[in-house]
N, C-alpha and C positions, 0 to 999 in steps of 0.2 A: 403753516410756517410761511413767512414772507421772505422771499429772496430779493434783495435789492441789487439791481443791475448797475452797470457802470454808466451807460449813456443817460443823459438828462431828458426829461419829457419836454416836448416843444413849448409848453406853456410856462416852463421855468419852475414848476412846483416841486422839483426834486428828481431823483433818478427814477427810471422805469423800475417796475417791480412785478413779481410773479408770485401769487399765492399758491401753495401746493398743500395737499392733504398730508398730514403727518403719519397716518396709519395706512398700511397697505392692505388691500382686500384681495380676495381670491381672483376676481376679475382682472386685477392688475397683473397678477402672476400669469393668468391665462394669456393676456395680451402680449406680454413679453415672450412667452413660449411660442405663441402663434407667429411672432415676428422672427422666430429662429428657424423658420422653414427653409430647407435647402433643396433646390430642384434636382431631381434625379432623372436619368434617361431610362430607356426601356430595360437596360441591363442592371439598373440600380446604382449606377455610378453618378457622381455629381456632374452636372452639366456645366456649371460655373459657380464659383464661390469667391466672395470677397469678404474676408473676415471683418474689415472695417465697415463695409456696408451692413453686415449682419449686426454689428454693434450699434451703428447709426439707427437701423430699423428698430432695434430693441429700445434704444433711448427714446425715439419718437413715440413708440407705443406706450412706454411708461409715462412720458410727459403728457400725452393726450389724456391719459386716465387720471393723473393726479393734479393737474393744473385746475384750480377752481376759480381763479380770477386773475386779472392782470391789468396793467395800465395802458395797454395798447388800444388803438381806436378800432379794433376788429373784435368780433366775438371769440370767446374761448373756443378752441377747436373741438368739433364734434366727431372728428374721425382722425385716424392716424395720418392719412394723406394731408388733411388740413393742418395738423400739428407740424408735420414735416415742412409744409409750405411756409408757415409762419416762422418756425424756428430757423429756416433757411434764410430768412430776411434779417435775423438778428445780427448786430455788429459782432465782430469776432470776440471781443472781451465779454460781451453779454452772453454769447453762446457758451464760452468756456466757464463762465460763472454758473449758469444754469446746469451745465453738464457736471461740473464739480460738485454741486449741491445734490444732484440726483444720483451720482455714480455709486455711493455706498449702498443705496437702496437697490439699484440695478444689480450690483454685484451680489447682494444678499439673495435676490430673487434667482439670479442665474446659478448660484451655488446651491440653492435649495436649503439655505441655512436657517430653518425654522427651529427655534428653541423648543425643547420638550417642556410643556407647561407643568408636568407632574415631576416632583422630586423622585430620585431613584429610591427603590426600597432599601430599608435599613437592615434587613434580615441578614 
């Protein structure tokens, strides 16, 4: 799926774009779950938590996994840190466009909403 962003490419050839995979894989789910880690102290209490940072980390983890190509003059990110770095440089409207397009997938992964591929028994 191609996501057309708002900002124009420097060469005037149209808006920037990002291609993402349509189908989610197990590794995408694992990456989002790994980004959900909350640090605990020796007593098992959270040492610090920012729910927005948690959401941002999950979004970056998913983006890094599903982005297959884009119009930016840098390589597609090979790590979550690289994805976060590049996404951090997006203009605000481009960021929100990408986030809005990936949010339903992120929500589905976070909810564990996998459909049962087998129909229920009719007995």
